[in-house]
C-alpha positions as CSV (number, residue, x, y, z in Angstrom):
1,X,-45.7,160.1,-42.9
2,X,-46.7,162.6,-40.3
3,X,-49.5,164.2,-39.4
4,X,-49.1,167.8,-39.7
5,X,-50.3,171.4,-38.2
6,X,-52.0,172.5,-41.3
7,X,-53.3,175.9,-39.3
8,X,-49.6,176.4,-38.9
9,X,-48.7,175.7,-42.7
10,X,-51.2,178.1,-43.6
11,X,-49.9,180.8,-41.3
12,X,-47.0,180.8,-42.8
13,X,-47.6,180.7,-46.4
14,X,-50.2,183.5,-45.9
15,X,-47.8,185.8,-44.0
16,X,-45.5,185.8,-47.1
17,X,-42.6,185.1,-44.4
18,X,-41.5,181.7,-45.3
19,X,-38.5,180.5,-47.2
20,X,-36.6,182.5,-50.0
21,X,-35.1,181.6,-53.0
22,X,-33.9,183.6,-55.6
23,X,-35.1,183.2,-59.1
24,X,-32.8,184.2,-62.3
25,X,-34.7,185.3,-65.0
26,X,-33.8,187.2,-67.8
27,X,-35.6,189.4,-70.3
28,X,-34.5,186.9,-73.2
29,X,-36.4,183.7,-71.8
30,X,-39.1,182.1,-73.3
31,X,-42.5,182.3,-71.0
32,X,-42.4,178.4,-71.1
33,X,-39.1,178.6,-69.5
34,X,-40.1,181.6,-66.8
35,X,-43.5,179.9,-65.9
36,X,-41.3,176.6,-65.0
37,X,-38.6,178.4,-63.2
38,X,-41.3,180.2,-61.3
39,X,-43.1,176.6,-60.4
40,X,-39.7,175.0,-59.4
41,X,-38.4,177.8,-57.0
42,X,-42.0,177.8,-55.3
43,X,-42.0,174.3,-55.2
44,X,-38.7,174.7,-53.5
45,X,-39.8,176.7,-50.9
46,X,-43.3,174.7,-50.4
47,X,-41.1,171.7,-49.3
48,X,-38.9,173.6,-47.2
49,X,-41.6,175.2,-45.4
50,X,-43.4,171.3,-44.8
51,X,-40.0,170.0,-43.3
52,X,-40.8,172.9,-40.6
53,X,-44.2,172.3,-39.9
54,X,-44.4,170.8,-36.4
55,X,-46.2,167.0,-36.0
56,X,-50.0,167.9,-35.1
57,X,-49.4,165.6,-32.0
58,X,-45.6,164.0,-30.7
59,X,-46.1,160.2,-30.9
60,X,-43.9,159.5,-27.9
61,X,-45.9,161.8,-25.5
62,X,-48.8,160.0,-26.6
63,X,-47.4,156.7,-25.9
64,X,-46.0,158.0,-22.3
65,X,-49.6,159.1,-22.1
66,X,-51.6,156.1,-22.7
67,X,-48.9,154.0,-20.8
68,X,-49.8,156.1,-17.8
69,X,-53.4,155.9,-18.2
70,X,-55.8,154.2,-16.0
71,X,-56.2,150.3,-16.9
72,X,-58.2,147.6,-15.5
73,X,-56.9,144.0,-14.7
74,X,-57.5,142.8,-18.5
75,X,-55.2,145.4,-19.8
76,X,-57.9,147.7,-21.1
77,X,-57.8,151.1,-21.0
78,X,-61.1,152.9,-20.2
79,X,-61.5,156.1,-21.7
80,X,-65.1,157.1,-22.4
81,X,-67.2,157.0,-19.6
82,X,-65.5,154.2,-17.7
83,X,-66.1,151.9,-20.0
84,X,-63.4,149.6,-21.7
85,X,-62.7,151.2,-25.3
86,X,-59.3,149.3,-26.1
87,X,-56.3,147.6,-24.8
88,X,-53.2,150.0,-24.0
89,X,-50.8,147.4,-26.0
90,X,-53.6,147.8,-29.4
91,X,-53.7,152.0,-28.8
92,X,-49.8,152.1,-28.4
93,X,-49.3,149.8,-31.9
94,X,-52.1,152.3,-33.6
95,X,-50.3,155.2,-32.2
96,X,-46.6,154.4,-33.5
97,X,-47.8,152.8,-36.8
98,X,-49.5,156.7,-37.5
99,X,-52.8,154.7,-38.0
100,X,-51.2,152.7,-41.3
101,X,-52.1,149.0,-41.5
């Protein structure tokens, strides 16, 4: 699982410039088959676009910044008004796990 840039995805989907797929529909096809074909094509395009959407943050860069952050003698990252918030090890663990427990 990854956190995606939803604004980017909305922009691509609204612009109509995303992935394209050929749809083969004939006059003799039943309406249900036409609907299924269109839905399948839409899903295929959507999934292709989802793969291209950038991640909202780069885990490696966040970990790098955490490791370079100011840390007191107890290994606690001072983030909010100089008050200890969380240990660097715990912050790195949270970021690497994408928040999944």
